[in-house]
N, C-alpha and C positions, 0 to 999 in steps of 0.2 A: 731759677733766678731770672731777674730782669736786668737788661743792660740799658745804660743810657750814657750819653756823651756829655762831658763838661769842658768848658774852656777855662784855662788858667793862664795868668801871666807867666812868663818864663821863670821869674824869680820864685813863684809859688811852686811851679813844677819841679824846680831844682830842690826846693825844700822838701817836697813830698818824696822825691827820689832818694834824698839823703836819709829821711826818716825810715823809709822802707829798708834801705841797706843797713842802717845802724840798729834798727829795731828787730831785725830778723824776720820781717814779714816776707811772705812768698811772692807778694804782688802788691801793686797799688790798691787793688780792690780790697785785699785783706786789711790794709792800713785804713782805708776809708770806712770800711765796715766797722772796724773797732772804734773809730772816732764817732761815728753815728750812734753806735751802741752806747758809748760812754755818755753822749749827750742825752740820749733817751733815758738812761739810768739816772743821770743827774736831775732830769726834769720829772722823774718818777713815772715815766711812761713805759717801763719794762715790767712785764708780769713774770711770775716765777717760771713759767714754761719757756718763755723767750730767753730768760737768763740761763736756764739749764742747757738750752740748745747752743747758745754762744759759749758757755763754759766748756761744754763737750768739744766744740770746735777748737777752742784755744788749747785744750789738753792734747788733742790730736796733732795740732800744729807744733806744739812744744815737743811732743815725742818725735815728730819727724825731724825737727831741728836739732834736738839734743841726743836723741836715741832712746830706745826702749829698754836698754840694759841698766838703767839706774836702779839702785835699791829702792824699794817701796817702804815708806815710813808707816809705822803702825798708827792707828787712830790715837793711841795714848801718847805717842811721841810728839804730837802736835797739839795736845790739850794744854789748857792753862795750868793744870796741876803739874804736868811734866816740865813745862817751861820754867815755872817758878820754884820747883823743889831744889834743894841743895844737891849739887853734883860734885863729887870729889875731883 
């Protein structure tokens, strides 16, 4: 990875710090990486390989924050058929 320094007004730094804390990010870098990725995605500049890398990173971060002991849902559990079928 490459590092670079940015300058922010104090009000923006406070906002970023608040988003990091509220959003469960591990660092300001993680928050900014996600913002940049979202902008790339919105502009159609993310290819499938980049998307998979970022998705894998988000899953890893989620597991670190929430824990790895959560039950895993089957593929059927999250399909359209399962969601829209009648459940007693």
